[in-house]
C-alpha positions in Angstrom: 0.0 0.0 -0.1 1.2 3.4 -1.0 -0.6 6.7 -0.2 -0.4 9.9 -2.0 -1.5 13.4 -1.5 -3.3 14.4 -4.8 -5.2 17.1 -6.7 -6.0 20.5 -5.2 -3.7 20.3 -2.1 -0.7 19.6 -4.2 -1.6 22.5 -6.7 -2.2 25.0 -3.9 1.0 23.9 -2.2 3.0 24.8 -5.3 1.1 28.1 -5.5 2.0 28.8 -1.8 -1.9 29.3 -1.1 -4.1 27.8 1.6 -6.0 24.7 0.5 -9.4 24.0 1.7 -9.1 20.2 2.0 -6.7 17.3 1.3 -7.5 14.3 -0.7 -5.4 11.0 -0.8 -5.0 8.2 -3.2 -4.1 4.7 -2.0 -2.2 2.5 -4.7 -2.0 -1.2 -4.2 -4.7 -2.1 -1.8 -8.1 -3.5 -1.7 -11.4 -2.4 0.3 -10.9 -5.3 2.6 -7.4 -4.3 3.4 -8.6 -0.7 3.9 -11.4 -2.0 6.4 -8.9 -4.1 8.2 -6.7 -1.1 8.8 -9.6 0.7 10.4 -10.6 2.9 7.5 -14.5 3.6 7.2 -16.0 2.9 3.7 -18.2 5.9 2.5 -18.2 5.7 -1.2 -21.3 4.7 -3.1 -20.0 4.7 -6.8 -16.3 3.8 -6.0 -14.4 2.9 -2.9 -13.6 5.9 -0.7 -12.7 5.6 2.9 -12.5 7.9 6.0 -9.2 7.9 7.9 -9.8 6.4 11.3 -8.4 9.4 13.1 -8.1 12.5 10.8 -11.5 11.6 8.9 -10.0 12.7 5.6 -11.0 10.9 2.5 -8.8 8.3 1.1 -9.8 6.8 -2.4 -8.5 3.7 -4.0 -6.6 4.5 -7.3 -9.1 3.8 -10.1 -9.9 3.9 -13.7 -13.1 5.1 -15.3 -14.8 4.2 -18.5 -17.5 6.1 -20.4 -20.9 4.1 -20.3 -23.6 6.7 -21.0 -24.2 10.4 -21.3 -23.8 13.0 -18.6 -21.9 13.1 -15.4 -23.0 9.8 -14.1 -22.4 7.9 -17.4 -19.1 6.1 -15.9 -18.1 2.9 -14.8 -15.3 2.7 -12.2 -12.5 0.0 -12.1 -10.4 -0.4 -9.1 -7.6 -3.0 -8.6 -4.3 -3.4 -6.9 -2.6 -3.3 -10.3 -3.7 0.3 -11.2 -0.9 2.7 -11.1 -0.9 6.2 -9.7 -0.2 7.6 -13.3 -3.4 5.7 -14.5 -5.4 7.2 -11.6 -4.1 10.8 -12.3 -4.8 10.6 -16.0 -8.6 10.4 -15.5 -8.5 14.0 -13.8 -9.5 17.2 -15.3 -6.7 19.5 -15.5 -2.9 19.0 -15.4 -2.7 21.3 -12.4 -5.1 19.1 -10.6 -3.3 15.8 -11.8 -0.2 15.9 -9.6 0.5 13.8 -6.4 2.9 14.0 -3.5 4.6 11.1 -1.7 5.6 10.9 1.9 8.9 12.5 1.2 7.1 15.5 -0.2 8.3 14.5 -3.7 6.2 15.6 -6.6 4.8 13.1 -9.1 3.8 15.1 -12.1 3.4 12.8 -15.2 1.3 15.3 -17.1 3.0 18.7 -17.0 1.1 20.3 -14.1 4.1 22.2 -12.7 4.9 23.6 -16.1 1.3 24.7 -16.5 1.2 26.4 -13.0 4.5 28.3 -14.1 2.6 29.3 -17.5 -0.5 30.0 -15.4 -2.5 27.7 -17.8 -5.5 25.6 -17.3 -5.2 22.7 -19.6 -7.0 19.4 -19.8 -5.2 16.2 -19.1 -6.5 13.9 -21.9 -9.1 13.8 -24.5 -11.2 11.8 -21.7 -12.1 15.4 -20.4 -14.7 15.7 -23.0 -16.7 12.7 -21.6 -17.8 14.5 -18.4 -19.9 17.8 -19.0 -19.3 18.9 -15.4 -15.6 19.5 -16.3 -17.0 22.4 -18.4 -18.3 24.1 -15.3 -15.2 23.1 -13.1 -12.8 24.7 -15.6 -15.0 27.8 -15.5 -14.8 27.8 -11.8 -11.3 27.3 -11.5 -10.8 30.3 -14.1 -12.8 32.3 -11.7 -10.8 31.1 -8.6 -7.2 31.8 -10.1 -7.9 34.7 -12.5 -6.3 37.2 -10.0 -3.1 34.9 -10.3 -3.0 35.3 -14.0 -4.3 32.0 -15.0 -6.1 31.5 -18.4 -7.6 28.6 -20.2 -5.5 26.9 -22.8 -6.9 27.3 -26.3 -7.1 23.6 -27.0 -9.1 23.4 -23.9 -11.5 26.0 -24.9 -12.1 24.3 -28.1 -12.9 21.0 -26.5 -15.4 22.7 -24.1 -17.0 24.4 -27.2 -17.4 20.8 -28.8 -18.8 19.4 -25.7 -21.6 22.0 -26.1 -22.1 21.6 -29.7 -22.3 17.7 -29.5 -24.9 18.0 -26.8 -22.9 16.5 -23.9 -23.5 19.6 -21.8 -27.2 19.0 -22.1 -27.0 15.8 -19.9 -25.9 17.8 -16.7 -27.9 17.2 -13.5 -29.4 20.5 -12.5 -28.5 20.2 -9.0 -24.9 19.6 -10.0 -25.1 22.8 -12.2 -26.2 24.9 -9.3 -23.6 23.4 -7.1 -20.9 24.5 -9.3 -22.5 27.8 -9.9 -22.9 28.8 -6.3 -19.3 27.7 -5.7 -18.1 29.9 -8.5 -20.1 32.7 -7.1 -18.0 32.3 -3.9 -14.7 32.7 -5.9 -12.5 35.9 -6.1 -13.5 36.7 -9.6 -17.0 35.2 -10.2 -17.8 37.2 -13.5 -15.0 35.0 -15.2 -17.2 31.9 -14.6 -19.9 33.5 -16.6 -17.6 34.8 -19.3 -16.2 31.4 -19.8 -19.6 29.7 -20.2 -20.5 32.4 -22.4 -17.6 32.0 -24.6 -18.0 28.2 -25.1 -21.8 28.4 -25.6 -22.6 26.6 -22.3 -24.4 29.7 -20.8 -26.9 29.6 -23.6 -27.9 25.9 -22.8 -27.8 26.4 -19.0 -29.0 29.9 -18.3 -30.4 31.3 -21.6 -32.2 34.2 -19.7 -28.8 35.4 -18.9 -27.3 34.7 -22.2 -30.1 36.7 -23.9 -28.9 39.9 -22.2 -25.7 39.9 -24.3 -25.9 42.1 -27.4 -29.0 44.0 -25.9 -28.2 47.9 -25.7 -28.9 50.2 -23.0 -28.9 54.2 -23.1 -25.2 55.2 -23.3 -25.7 58.2 -21.1 -26.5 56.0 -18.2 -24.6 52.8 -19.2 -21.5 53.6 -20.8 -20.7 49.9 -21.4 -24.0 49.7 -23.4 -24.3 46.0 -23.5 -26.7 44.8 -20.9 -24.8 41.3 -20.5 -21.7 43.3 -19.8 -23.4 45.3 -17.2 -24.6 42.1 -15.5 -21.0 41.0 -15.3 -19.9 44.4 -13.9 -22.7 44.4 -11.3 -21.5 41.0 -10.1 -17.9 42.2 -10.0 -18.7 45.1 -8.0 -21.0 43.0 -5.7 -18.1 40.6 -5.1 -15.9 43.5 -3.9 -18.7 44.5 -1.6 -19.8 41.3 0.1 -18.9 37.4 0.2 -22.8 36.6 0.2 -23.6 34.3 -2.8 -27.2 35.2 -2.4 -26.2 39.0 -3.2 -23.8 38.1 -5.9 -26.5 35.9 -7.7 -29.1 38.7 -7.4 -26.6 41.4 -8.8 -26.0 39.1 -11.8 -29.6 38.5 -12.7 -31.4 41.6 -11.6 -31.8 42.9 -15.2 -33.2 39.7 -16.8 -36.3 41.6 -17.6 -34.4 43.6 -20.2 -34.1 40.3 -22.4 -37.8 40.8 -22.9 -37.9 44.3 -24.2 -39.1 44.7 -27.8 -36.3 45.5 -30.1 -38.2 48.8 -31.2 -38.2 50.0 -27.7 -34.1 49.6 -27.4 -32.1 51.1 -25.7 -34.9 52.0 -23.1 -36.3 49.0 -21.0 -39.4 50.3 -19.5 -41.0 48.0 -16.9 -38.1 45.6 -17.1 -38.2 45.3 -13.2 -41.6 43.2 -13.4 -40.8 41.7 -16.6 -37.8 39.9 -15.2 -39.7 38.2 -12.3 -41.1 35.1 -14.3 -37.7 34.7 -15.9 -35.9 34.6 -12.5 -38.3 32.1 -11.3 -37.9 30.1 -14.5 -34.1 30.1 -14.3 -34.4 29.1 -10.5 -36.8 26.4 -11.1 -34.8 24.8 -13.7 -31.4 24.9 -11.6 -33.2 24.1 -8.2 -31.8 27.4 -6.8 -32.5 27.5 -3.1 -35.3 29.9 -1.8 -32.8 32.5 0.1 -31.0 33.1 -3.4 -34.3 33.1 -5.3 -36.2 35.6 -2.9 -33.3 38.1 -2.8 -33.0 38.1 -6.6 -36.7 38.6 -6.9 -36.6 41.6 -4.5 -33.7 43.2 -6.2 -35.1 42.7 -9.6 -38.3 44.3 -8.6 -37.3 47.2 -6.5 -33.8 48.1 -7.4 -34.8 51.2 -9.4 -37.0 52.3 -6.2 -33.7 52.4 -4.3 -31.9 54.3 -7.1 -34.7 56.9 -6.9 -34.7 56.9 -3.1 -34.6 60.8 -2.7 -37.6 61.1 -5.0 -39.9 58.7 -3.3 -42.7 60.1 -1.0 -42.9 58.9 2.5 -45.8 56.7 1.6 -44.0 55.1 -1.4 -40.8 54.6 0.6 -42.9 52.8 3.5 -44.6 50.6 1.0 -41.4 49.7 -0.6 -39.8 48.8 2.8 -42.9 46.7 3.6 -42.8 44.9 0.3 -39.2 44.1 0.8 -39.9 42.6 4.3 -37.5 45.1 5.8 -39.0 44.9 9.2 -38.8 41.1 9.7 -35.8 40.4 7.6 -33.4 43.3 8.1 -30.2 41.1 7.0 -31.8 40.4 3.7 -32.7 44.0 3.4 -29.0 44.9 3.9 -28.0 42.6 1.1 -30.6 44.1 -1.0 -29.1 47.7 -0.4 -25.7 46.2 -1.2 -27.1 44.7 -4.7 -28.6 48.1 -5.6 -25.2 49.8 -4.9 -23.5 47.3 -7.0 -26.0 47.8 -9.9 -25.4 51.6 -9.7 -21.7 51.1 -9.7 -21.6 48.2 -12.1 -21.0 50.6 -14.9 -18.1 51.5 -16.9 -16.3 54.3 -15.1 -18.6 54.5 -12.1 -17.2 51.8 -9.9 -16.3 54.3 -7.2 -19.2 56.7 -7.8 -21.1 57.6 -4.3 -24.2 55.8 -3.7 -25.9 57.4 -0.7 -29.3 56.0 -1.7 -28.4 52.8 0.1 -27.7 54.6 3.3 -30.8 56.5 3.1 -32.9 53.4 2.7 -31.1 51.8 5.8 -31.3 54.8 7.9 -35.0 55.2 6.9 -35.6 51.6 8.3 -33.5 52.5 11.5 -35.6 55.4 12.1 -38.8 53.3 11.9 -37.4 50.7 14.1 -37.1 53.3 16.9 -41.0 54.1 17.0 -42.2 52.8 20.4 -45.1 50.4 19.3 -45.5 49.4 23.0 -46.2 53.0 24.0 -48.9 53.2 21.3 -50.4 50.0 22.6 -50.4 51.3 26.0 -52.6 54.2 24.8 -55.4 51.7 24.3 -55.1 51.2 20.6 -55.8 47.7 19.1 -56.7 45.9 15.8 -57.4 48.1 12.9 -57.1 51.2 15.0 -53.7 50.3 16.1 -52.6 49.6 12.6 -53.9 52.8 11.1 -52.0 54.7 13.8 -49.0 52.9 13.3 -49.3 53.6 9.4 -49.7 57.3 10.0 -46.8 57.4 12.6 -44.4 55.6 10.1 -45.5 58.0 7.2 -44.8 61.1 9.4 -41.5 59.7 10.7 -40.5 59.1 7.3 -41.6 62.5 6.0 -39.5 64.1 8.8 -36.6 61.9 8.3 -36.4 63.1 4.7 -36.4 66.7 5.6 -33.8 66.2 8.2 -31.6 63.8 6.3 -28.1 65.0 5.6 -26.2 63.4 2.9 -29.1 62.9 0.5 -27.1 64.1 -2.5 -24.0 62.6 -4.2 
């Protein structure tokens, strides 16, 4: 039995960056021998074991053969005779196909170290084209390592495009698509993930509502970048600089889906795009099994982001209704993310990345002011039921009207 550290942990060690986890490959052993040594079997499709003490994953060296379409269309073969090199060749990228032995010696049969030096993401073998998840993984790694100067090899880009054109990408399981998407949203440069999928054609298959935005113009005086798809990427980029929340980043990315529904005769204006986008967001979220927190924030940002942009123009009545529709009183944390998304939208325009956006603070300060109303004191006055509700409504509107008059910092 020989044990090797493999994959991302080796790659990250060579890059001198922290690695989130460590994976191990065991060569020259069997499931029975692993069990005898105290390892706990956990793999369903192929033999994976938990170390009796560290609980890290140890997988028997294996080969895989294509047996059908999609991510699950593989048969796995494990045997004592399978070599480390045979295990590594089935991996996606050369930078992920390296191993390290107990002496910290690097085993690199496919040029991973050279590609790290070249900052290159390159597939190991033509078998890459058999697994559509690898298109998403490469896009995600491009988003993770973009700030280090990594780019995708031309031949790998061509293979990814071929996988889209031959229909392999259409066999992805929707839960796996979302899993890769949300992981990509958490990376340092999430717009790169979308750019890669757009470039190879996968975005049109997986998120056609978002793909549709590319090539649709917006008024140049408000959007110097003009292209709506580019604005979506710039909004995501700005949101990534403001928060690590994947809910917010997702909402910033798809907040303008309604502009894809604007008739060409109305371009570059997009009147009513806020509500036009709501069915499209639900459609996208249904298809990818997007969790409710991501869906709900995306719907809120799509419908009300222009309300926030026009914050200083809103009457007290409209501002209060907006806060109520956003459920800001019961869900202040989500409301705070909403404000971040609106800021990301406003600053996600070419040359406007650092333009002040006081509307967000005005919205948040309005909520804080309303939260200071002493409802218990009102109740002690004997107000109940509808009378209490009407009195509270008037109090809130009057409070917001006064807040607007006294607020300082309501202009850029």
